[in-house]
C-alpha positions in Angstrom: 7.6 -8.9 -8.3 4.5 -9.6 -8.0 2.5 -11.9 -5.4 0.5 -12.5 -2.9 1.3 -12.0 0.8 0.6 -15.2 3.1 -2.5 -13.9 4.8 -3.5 -11.6 1.5 -6.4 -11.8 -0.6 -5.3 -9.6 -3.3 -1.9 -9.7 -5.9 0.4 -7.3 -4.4 3.1 -5.5 -6.9 6.5 -4.6 -5.3 9.1 -2.6 -7.9 12.4 -2.4 -6.9 15.1 -0.6 -9.6 19.3 -0.6 -8.4 21.7 0.4 -9.9 25.5 0.4 -8.6 29.1 0.7 -9.8 32.4 -0.1 -8.2 36.3 0.8 -8.8 39.4 -1.0 -7.7 42.0 1.8 -7.1 44.4 -0.7 -5.6 44.5 -4.2 -5.7 43.3 -4.8 -1.9 40.6 -1.9 -2.2 37.2 -1.8 -3.5 35.0 1.3 -3.4 31.4 0.7 -4.7 28.4 2.9 -4.9 25.1 2.0 -5.5 21.2 3.6 -5.8 18.1 1.9 -4.8 14.4 3.1 -5.7 11.8 1.3 -4.4 8.0 1.0 -4.1 5.2 -0.8 -2.5 1.4 -0.4 -4.8 -1.5 -2.8 -4.5 -1.5 -3.1 -0.7 -4.7 -3.0 1.4 -5.7 0.5 2.5 -4.6 -1.0 6.6 -1.3 -2.4 5.5 1.4 -0.3 6.8 3.6 -0.6 3.0 0.4 1.0 1.3 2.1 3.3 -1.3 5.2 2.8 0.7 8.6 3.8 -1.4 12.2 3.7 -0.2 15.1 5.8 -2.1 18.7 6.1 -1.3 22.5 5.6 -1.9 25.4 3.2 -0.6 28.9 4.3 -0.7 30.9 1.0 0.3 34.7 0.7 0.8 36.2 -2.6 1.5 40.0 -3.5 2.1 41.0 -7.1 1.2 44.6 -8.1 3.2 
């Protein structure tokens, strides 16, 4: 995604990739795993988001009754 911050002078780029998979082992139980990779590019040198990166794995379970 490319855009201009509210008080920014130039466009910045945020790249996000997410891969998710879910499974219903029982009719009332859902298990989900998601991997996210995100990076912040083209921010000014004084911005705290300059060359920032995030990556992580989320495991989630939900029970319905």
